[in-house]
C-alpha positions, 0 to 999 in steps of 0.5 A, spaced: 354 156 437 351 162 442 349 160 449 342 164 450 342 168 457 337 163 459 342 158 458 348 161 461 343 164 467 342 157 469 349 156 471 349 163 475 346 162 482 349 168 484 346 172 479 339 169 479 339 171 487 341 178 485 337 179 480 330 175 482 324 179 484 321 176 491 314 177 493 314 184 494 317 185 488 324 187 492 331 183 490 338 184 491 339 190 485 332 194 488 335 194 495 342 196 493 340 202 488 335 204 494 340 205 498 345 209 494 338 213 492 338 215 500 345 217 501 346 220 495 342 226 496 345 226 503 352 227 501 350 233 496 349 237 502 355 235 506 358 240 510 366 239 513 363 237 520 365 230 523 358 227 522 359 227 515 365 222 515 360 218 518 355 218 512 361 218 507 362 212 511 355 209 509 356 211 502 362 207 501 360 202 504 353 202 500 357 203 493 362 197 495 357 192 496 354 195 489 361 194 486 362 186 489 355 184 486 357 187 480 364 184 480 361 177 482 356 177 477 361 179 472 365 173 473 359 168 474 357 170 468 364 169 464 364 163 468 357 160 465 357 163 458 364 158 457 
């Protein structure tokens, strides 16, 4: 018997929080996407200056948050589906 997505998500509070829109239509996923969208054009135009290291660090932090959230969701959904 297959578990429906709704039933699975009832047991996945982190996933619901990550994907649930607030009253302004925002969610954590939206914030992650916007952060990456803001940083990617900057990184494409980088030269080799020292200030660029700070921009790369900011990008690495943004990517690590996205990966962390996706790992949490994956793990939670695996556990919630069991």
